[in-house]
TIMIKE-744771 format. One record per residue (C-alpha): residue in one letter; x, y, z. Coordinates in nm, 2 decimals, padded with zeros to 4 digits, m for minus. Example, Ala and Ser with C-alpha at 12.3 -4.5 7.8 and 13.67 -1.06 7.14 Angstrom:
BEGIN
+-------+--------+--------+--------+
| tordo |   east |  north |     up |
+-------+--------+--------+--------+
|     A |  01.23 | m00.45 |  00.78 |
|     S |  01.37 | m00.11 |  00.71 |
+-------+--------+--------+--------+
***
This chain:
BEGIN
+-------+--------+--------+--------+
| tordo |   east |  north |     up |
+-------+--------+--------+--------+
|     M | m19.17 | m05.41 | m08.61 |
|     N | m18.83 | m05.58 | m08.63 |
|     K | m18.51 | m05.46 | m08.48 |
|     D | m18.38 | m05.32 | m08.81 |
|     Q | m18.68 | m05.08 | m08.83 |
|     K | m18.68 | m04.75 | m08.64 |
|     M | m18.99 | m04.61 | m08.48 |
|     D | m19.11 | m04.28 | m08.62 |
|     L | m19.28 | m04.07 | m08.36 |
|     S | m19.29 | m03.77 | m08.59 |
|     K | m19.64 | m03.85 | m08.70 |
|     F | m19.77 | m03.76 | m08.35 |
|     P | m19.85 | m03.40 | m08.27 |
|     R | m19.58 | m03.26 | m08.04 |
|     V | m19.48 | m02.93 | m07.88 |
|     S | m19.13 | m02.84 | m07.76 |
|     L | m19.12 | m02.81 | m07.38 |
|     A | m18.82 | m03.01 | m07.27 |
|     H | m18.44 | m02.97 | m07.29 |
|     L | m18.35 | m03.29 | m07.47 |
|     P | m18.15 | m03.51 | m07.46 |
|     T | m18.11 | m03.51 | m07.09 |
|     P | m17.77 | m03.60 | m06.95 |
|     L | m17.66 | m03.96 | m06.87 |
|     E | m17.40 | m03.93 | m06.59 |
|     L | m17.19 | m04.17 | m06.38 |
|     M | m17.24 | m04.13 | m06.01 |
|     P | m16.88 | m04.23 | m05.90 |
|     R | m16.90 | m04.14 | m05.53 |
|     L | m17.23 | m04.32 | m05.48 |
|     S | m17.10 | m04.62 | m05.67 |
|     E | m16.79 | m04.63 | m05.44 |
|     H | m16.99 | m04.56 | m05.13 |
|     L | m17.22 | m04.86 | m05.19 |
|     N | m16.93 | m05.08 | m05.31 |
|     G | m17.14 | m05.23 | m05.58 |
|     P | m17.21 | m05.17 | m05.95 |
|     D | m17.13 | m04.86 | m06.15 |
|     I | m17.45 | m04.65 | m06.11 |
|     Y | m17.55 | m04.40 | m06.37 |
|     V | m17.83 | m04.14 | m06.35 |
|     K | m18.05 | m04.04 | m06.64 |
|     R | m18.11 | m03.68 | m06.55 |
|     D | m18.48 | m03.63 | m06.64 |
|     D | m18.48 | m03.38 | m06.35 |
|     C | m18.31 | m03.16 | m06.62 |
|     T | m18.60 | m03.14 | m06.86 |
|     G | m18.61 | m02.77 | m06.78 |
|     L | m18.98 | m02.69 | m06.73 |
|     A | m19.06 | m02.55 | m06.39 |
|     T | m18.77 | m02.72 | m06.21 |
|     G | m18.80 | m03.02 | m06.45 |
|     G | m18.92 | m03.38 | m06.42 |
|     N | m19.04 | m03.67 | m06.62 |
|     K | m19.39 | m03.54 | m06.70 |
|     T | m19.25 | m03.28 | m06.93 |
|     R | m19.16 | m03.54 | m07.19 |
|     K | m19.52 | m03.67 | m07.17 |
|     L | m19.67 | m03.33 | m07.19 |
|     E | m19.49 | m03.26 | m07.52 |
|     F | m19.72 | m03.52 | m07.68 |
|     S | m20.03 | m03.46 | m07.47 |
|     L | m20.04 | m03.09 | m07.52 |
|     G | m19.94 | m03.13 | m07.89 |
|     E | m20.26 | m03.33 | m07.93 |
|     A | m20.45 | m03.06 | m07.73 |
|     L | m20.34 | m02.79 | m07.96 |
|     R | m20.42 | m03.00 | m08.27 |
|     L | m20.77 | m03.04 | m08.13 |
|     G | m20.81 | m02.66 | m08.07 |
|     A | m20.82 | m02.68 | m07.69 |
|     D | m20.78 | m02.36 | m07.49 |
|     T | m20.82 | m02.52 | m07.14 |
|     I | m20.62 | m02.80 | m06.99 |
|     I | m20.79 | m03.01 | m06.72 |
|     T | m20.57 | m03.24 | m06.51 |
|     V | m20.56 | m03.42 | m06.18 |
|     G | m20.30 | m03.51 | m05.92 |
|     A | m20.22 | m03.52 | m05.55 |
|     V | m20.16 | m03.20 | m05.35 |
|     Q | m19.79 | m03.24 | m05.41 |
|     S | m19.81 | m03.36 | m05.76 |
|     N | m19.51 | m03.31 | m05.98 |
|     H | m19.73 | m03.37 | m06.28 |
|     V | m19.97 | m03.09 | m06.19 |
|     R | m19.68 | m02.84 | m06.14 |
|     Q | m19.53 | m02.92 | m06.49 |
|     T | m19.88 | m02.91 | m06.65 |
|     A | m19.96 | m02.57 | m06.50 |
|     A | m19.62 | m02.44 | m06.63 |
|     A | m19.67 | m02.59 | m06.98 |
|     A | m20.02 | m02.43 | m07.00 |
|     C | m19.86 | m02.09 | m06.93 |
|     K | m19.59 | m02.15 | m07.19 |
|     L | m19.86 | m02.23 | m07.45 |
|     G | m20.11 | m01.97 | m07.35 |
|     L | m20.37 | m02.21 | m07.22 |
|     S | m20.59 | m02.20 | m06.91 |
|     C | m20.53 | m02.48 | m06.66 |
|     E | m20.80 | m02.63 | m06.43 |
|     V | m20.65 | m02.86 | m06.17 |
|     L | m20.83 | m03.12 | m05.95 |
|     L | m20.62 | m03.18 | m05.64 |
|     E | m20.67 | m03.50 | m05.44 |
|     H | m20.60 | m03.50 | m05.07 |
|     R | m20.42 | m03.84 | m05.05 |
|     V | m20.20 | m03.80 | m04.74 |
|     D | m20.36 | m03.84 | m04.39 |
|     Q | m20.31 | m03.56 | m04.15 |
|     P | m20.09 | m03.34 | m04.37 |
|     S | m19.88 | m03.06 | m04.22 |
|     E | m19.94 | m02.70 | m04.30 |
|     T | m19.61 | m02.71 | m04.48 |
|     Y | m19.73 | m02.99 | m04.70 |
|     T | m20.05 | m02.81 | m04.80 |
|     S | m19.89 | m02.47 | m04.88 |
|     S | m19.53 | m02.53 | m04.99 |
|     G | m19.35 | m02.72 | m05.26 |
|     N | m19.54 | m02.81 | m05.57 |
|     I | m19.87 | m02.65 | m05.47 |
|     F | m19.70 | m02.32 | m05.41 |
|     L | m19.56 | m02.33 | m05.76 |
|     D | m19.91 | m02.43 | m05.90 |
|     R | m20.03 | m02.10 | m05.75 |
|     I | m19.74 | m01.91 | m05.90 |
|     F | m19.84 | m02.04 | m06.24 |
|     G | m20.19 | m01.92 | m06.19 |
|     A | m20.37 | m02.26 | m06.22 |
|     N | m20.72 | m02.28 | m06.09 |
|     L | m20.70 | m02.53 | m05.81 |
|     R | m21.00 | m02.73 | m05.70 |
|     E | m20.96 | m02.96 | m05.39 |
|     Y | m21.12 | m03.30 | m05.35 |
|     P | m21.11 | m03.57 | m05.08 |
|     G | m20.91 | m03.89 | m05.14 |
|     G | m21.10 | m04.16 | m05.33 |
|     T | m21.30 | m03.92 | m05.55 |
|     D | m21.41 | m04.06 | m05.88 |
|     F | m21.20 | m03.83 | m06.10 |
|     D | m21.33 | m03.96 | m06.43 |
|     V | m21.67 | m03.81 | m06.32 |
|     A | m21.51 | m03.50 | m06.16 |
|     M | m21.30 | m03.42 | m06.46 |
|     A | m21.60 | m03.46 | m06.69 |
|     E | m21.80 | m03.22 | m06.48 |
|     V | m21.52 | m02.96 | m06.50 |
|     A | m21.50 | m03.01 | m06.88 |
|     D | m21.88 | m02.95 | m06.90 |
|     E | m21.83 | m02.63 | m06.70 |
|     V | m21.56 | m02.51 | m06.94 |
|     R | m21.77 | m02.59 | m07.25 |
|     A | m22.07 | m02.40 | m07.09 |
|     A | m21.84 | m02.10 | m07.06 |
|     G | m21.75 | m02.12 | m07.42 |
|     G | m21.41 | m02.29 | m07.38 |
|     T | m21.26 | m02.60 | m07.54 |
|     P | m21.13 | m02.84 | m07.28 |
|     Y | m20.86 | m03.11 | m07.31 |
|     L | m20.83 | m03.37 | m07.04 |
|     V | m20.48 | m03.49 | m06.93 |
|     P | m20.50 | m03.79 | m06.69 |
|     G | m20.30 | m03.81 | m06.37 |
|     G | m19.93 | m03.83 | m06.46 |
|     A | m20.02 | m03.78 | m06.83 |
|     S | m20.02 | m04.16 | m06.82 |
|     N | m20.22 | m04.27 | m07.12 |
|     T | m20.10 | m04.38 | m07.46 |
|     V | m20.04 | m04.03 | m07.58 |
|     G | m19.84 | m03.93 | m07.28 |
|     A | m19.64 | m04.26 | m07.27 |
|     L | m19.50 | m04.16 | m07.61 |
|     G | m19.27 | m03.93 | m07.42 |
|     Y | m19.10 | m04.23 | m07.27 |
|     V | m19.10 | m04.44 | m07.58 |
|     D | m18.89 | m04.15 | m07.71 |
|     C | m18.68 | m04.16 | m07.39 |
|     G | m18.61 | m04.53 | m07.44 |
|     I | m18.47 | m04.46 | m07.79 |
|     E | m18.27 | m04.17 | m07.65 |
|     L | m18.12 | m04.39 | m07.38 |
|     L | m18.01 | m04.66 | m07.63 |
|     N | m17.84 | m04.39 | m07.84 |
|     Q | m17.66 | m04.26 | m07.53 |
|     F | m17.55 | m04.61 | m07.44 |
|     A | m17.40 | m04.65 | m07.79 |
|     E | m17.24 | m04.30 | m07.78 |
|     Q | m17.08 | m04.37 | m07.43 |
|     N | m16.99 | m04.74 | m07.52 |
|     L | m17.19 | m04.85 | m07.22 |
|     S | m17.31 | m05.21 | m07.16 |
|     V | m17.60 | m05.17 | m06.92 |
|     D | m17.74 | m05.45 | m06.71 |
|     H | m18.05 | m05.29 | m06.56 |
|     I | m18.26 | m04.97 | m06.56 |
|     V | m18.44 | m04.87 | m06.24 |
|     T | m18.73 | m04.62 | m06.23 |
|     A | m19.01 | m04.52 | m06.00 |
|     T | m19.34 | m04.66 | m06.11 |
|     G | m19.67 | m04.50 | m06.02 |
|     S | m19.92 | m04.38 | m06.27 |
|     A | m19.75 | m04.62 | m06.52 |
|     G | m19.67 | m04.39 | m06.82 |
|     T | m19.30 | m04.36 | m06.77 |
|     H | m19.25 | m04.74 | m06.70 |
|     A | m19.48 | m04.85 | m06.99 |
|     G | m19.34 | m04.60 | m07.24 |
|     L | m18.98 | m04.70 | m07.15 |
|     A | m19.06 | m05.07 | m07.20 |
|     V | m19.21 | m05.00 | m07.54 |
|     G | m18.92 | m04.78 | m07.65 |
|     L | m18.67 | m05.04 | m07.56 |
|     R | m18.85 | m05.35 | m07.68 |
|     A | m18.97 | m05.20 | m08.01 |
|     S | m18.61 | m05.10 | m08.07 |
|     G | m18.49 | m05.46 | m08.02 |
|     S | m18.34 | m05.42 | m07.67 |
|     D | m18.41 | m05.68 | m07.40 |
|     L | m18.26 | m05.46 | m07.13 |
|     P | m18.45 | m05.53 | m06.80 |
|     I | m18.64 | m05.25 | m06.63 |
|     L | m18.71 | m05.27 | m06.26 |
|     G | m18.99 | m05.04 | m06.15 |
|     I | m19.00 | m04.95 | m05.78 |
|     G | m19.36 | m04.90 | m05.69 |
|     V | m19.48 | m04.59 | m05.50 |
|     N | m19.85 | m04.64 | m05.45 |
|     A | m20.00 | m04.98 | m05.53 |
|     P | m19.95 | m05.35 | m05.46 |
|     Q | m19.73 | m05.55 | m05.71 |
|     D | m20.00 | m05.73 | m05.89 |
|     V | m20.21 | m05.41 | m05.94 |
|     Q | m19.91 | m05.21 | m06.05 |
|     E | m19.77 | m05.47 | m06.29 |
|     E | m20.11 | m05.51 | m06.46 |
|     R | m20.15 | m05.13 | m06.49 |
|     V | m19.81 | m05.09 | m06.65 |
|     Y | m19.86 | m05.39 | m06.88 |
|     K | m20.20 | m05.28 | m07.00 |
|     L | m20.07 | m04.93 | m07.09 |
|     A | m19.76 | m05.08 | m07.25 |
|     K | m19.97 | m05.30 | m07.48 |
|     E | m20.19 | m05.01 | m07.58 |
|     T | m19.89 | m04.79 | m07.64 |
|     A | m19.71 | m05.05 | m07.85 |
|     E | m20.02 | m05.08 | m08.07 |
|     L | m20.02 | m04.70 | m08.11 |
|     V | m19.66 | m04.68 | m08.23 |
|     G | m19.70 | m04.98 | m08.47 |
|     A | m19.52 | m05.24 | m08.26 |
|     P | m19.80 | m05.46 | m08.13 |
|     G | m19.69 | m05.74 | m07.90 |
|     C | m19.33 | m05.61 | m07.85 |
|     V | m19.37 | m05.61 | m07.47 |
|     A | m19.43 | m05.94 | m07.29 |
|     R | m19.60 | m05.97 | m06.95 |
|     D | m19.27 | m06.09 | m06.80 |
|     D | m19.10 | m05.77 | m06.92 |
|     I | m19.30 | m05.57 | m06.65 |
|     I | m19.16 | m05.60 | m06.30 |
|     A | m19.26 | m05.38 | m06.01 |
|     D | m19.12 | m05.42 | m05.67 |
|     C | m19.36 | m05.26 | m05.43 |
|     N | m19.19 | m05.33 | m05.10 |
|     Y | m19.06 | m04.98 | m05.05 |
|     I | m19.39 | m04.79 | m05.04 |
|     G | m19.41 | m04.78 | m04.66 |
|     P | m19.73 | m04.67 | m04.49 |
|     G | m19.87 | m04.53 | m04.82 |
|     Y | m19.84 | m04.30 | m05.11 |
|     G | m19.66 | m03.98 | m05.02 |
|     E | m19.58 | m04.10 | m04.66 |
|     P | m19.22 | m04.07 | m04.57 |
|     T | m19.01 | m04.38 | m04.49 |
|     E | m18.67 | m04.42 | m04.31 |
|     S | m18.52 | m04.58 | m04.62 |
|     M | m18.64 | m04.29 | m04.85 |
|     N | m18.50 | m04.04 | m04.60 |
|     E | m18.16 | m04.22 | m04.60 |
|     A | m18.16 | m04.24 | m04.98 |
|     V | m18.24 | m03.87 | m05.03 |
|     L | m17.96 | m03.76 | m04.79 |
|     M | m17.72 | m04.01 | m04.94 |
|     L | m17.76 | m03.88 | m05.29 |
|     A | m17.74 | m03.52 | m05.17 |
|     R | m17.43 | m03.57 | m04.97 |
|     Q | m17.25 | m03.82 | m05.21 |
|     E | m17.34 | m03.66 | m05.54 |
|     G | m17.50 | m03.32 | m05.47 |
|     L | m17.82 | m03.43 | m05.63 |
|     L | m18.18 | m03.37 | m05.51 |
|     F | m18.45 | m03.63 | m05.52 |
|     D | m18.81 | m03.61 | m05.42 |
|     P | m18.96 | m03.79 | m05.12 |
|     V | m19.26 | m03.95 | m05.30 |
|     Y | m19.13 | m04.10 | m05.62 |
|     S | m18.75 | m04.09 | m05.69 |
|     G | m18.66 | m04.11 | m05.32 |
|     K | m18.85 | m04.44 | m05.27 |
|     A | m18.72 | m04.58 | m05.60 |
|     L | m18.36 | m04.49 | m05.48 |
|     A | m18.43 | m04.66 | m05.15 |
|     G | m18.52 | m04.97 | m05.35 |
|     M | m18.21 | m04.96 | m05.57 |
|     I | m17.98 | m04.91 | m05.27 |
|     D | m18.14 | m05.21 | m05.10 |
|     Y | m18.09 | m05.42 | m05.41 |
|     V | m17.72 | m05.33 | m05.41 |
|     R | m17.69 | m05.41 | m05.04 |
|     Q | m17.86 | m05.74 | m05.09 |
|     R | m17.61 | m05.81 | m05.38 |
|     R | m17.90 | m05.83 | m05.63 |
|     F | m17.70 | m05.57 | m05.82 |
|     T | m17.33 | m05.64 | m05.80 |
|     K | m16.98 | m05.52 | m05.87 |
|     G | m16.90 | m05.54 | m06.24 |
|     Q | m17.26 | m05.45 | m06.34 |
|     T | m17.38 | m05.12 | m06.48 |
|     I | m17.71 | m04.98 | m06.35 |
|     V | m17.90 | m04.68 | m06.48 |
|     F | m18.13 | m04.50 | m06.25 |
|     L | m18.40 | m04.28 | m06.42 |
|     H | m18.43 | m03.96 | m06.22 |
|     T | m18.79 | m03.85 | m06.26 |
|     G | m18.73 | m03.51 | m06.09 |
|     G | m18.96 | m03.36 | m05.83 |
|     S | m18.71 | m03.19 | m05.60 |
|     A | m18.97 | m02.91 | m05.54 |
|     G | m19.16 | m03.16 | m05.33 |
|     L | m18.87 | m03.16 | m05.08 |
|     F | m18.99 | m02.83 | m04.94 |
|     A | m19.33 | m02.97 | m04.86 |
|     Y | m19.16 | m03.24 | m04.65 |
|     A | m18.92 | m03.01 | m04.47 |
|     D | m19.07 | m03.08 | m04.13 |
|     S | m19.08 | m03.46 | m04.17 |
|     L | m18.74 | m03.54 | m04.31 |
|     T | m18.48 | m03.63 | m04.06 |
|     L | m18.16 | m03.43 | m04.13 |
+-------+--------+--------+--------+
***
C-alpha cells in the first residue's frame, strides 16, 4: 500500500459502541508546569462506553465479528481491575449477549478495596458471570474449557483475548491512527511524538499500522506496564505485522518502529509507584483530568520523566494517548498518596 492509497476498514464487521472521533486537546497548564513541549491529549477516555477507554474501539471490531459468526456469549479474560473486562461486559449488555469473564489475580496481597471496588464493581453491575483464577493460569486452556461449557449448554461462544489484543481488535487502533492524522491536519499540528501505554499490545500495534500504512513516519513511544522491553517490543511487533497483513499493507511496520520503554513498571503490573502517583495527581490538579493507576498513570509518569530529562523539549509537540480507566482509581483509593 503506498501513501496515496487509503485503507478501507469497511470490509470488516463492526458495531457502533464508541463516540468517535474522540477529542484531541492541548493541555496548556501541564505544558507550562513542565516547561517543556506543547502536550496534547487524545481523549480515548471519552469513547463513552461504561466510563470509556481504549478497549471500546477494539470491541467494535471484535464484537462485530462475534455477531457475524452468530455468537450469543462473549468469553474474555483480564486482571481483577481490568478496564477491558469492564468495557466488554458493558458492550455485551448493549448487544444483548451473555458475558463470561475469567479474572486473574495478578496483584500480590490485594486490599479489600481492590477486590471489590472500581472495575470489578462495575463488572457486577453489568451482570457478567465472573470466574476467578490464580495468577499464571493458562488462559488459552481455561477459556477453551468455558467455551466447551457454553456449547454444552446450547450456546455459541466467541472468545475475546485479554485487551481484545489480536488482529481483529487491533483494527480499532488502525482506525484511530487514521483519525489522529485527520485531526492533525484539521488543527494544522506538526506532531513530533505520540506516547501511549503499552501492555497487551493491541493499541500500540494498531496505532503503528494505522500511521505507517497511511504514509506517516511519526514515532510512537510505548511506555510498558507489565513486561520487559525485549518481550514487549516483540509482542507488539508480531501483532503489528499480522495486523498489517490483515489490512492489506504487509511490511509497512519495521522492527525499529516499535519502541517500548519499560522502566516505569515498578514492582510489577498493577503495583503503584511514586512516579505514577505524582503523575495522576499532577494531571488532576493541572488539567482536571483523571488517569488510571495501572496503564495511563505509569505511561504519564514516563512521559513526564522524558520531559524532565529533556528528551522531549520546548518547541516540540507531543500527543499523549489517554487510554481511559479512571474507574480503577477507586480500587486504589487506599494506596494512593494524596
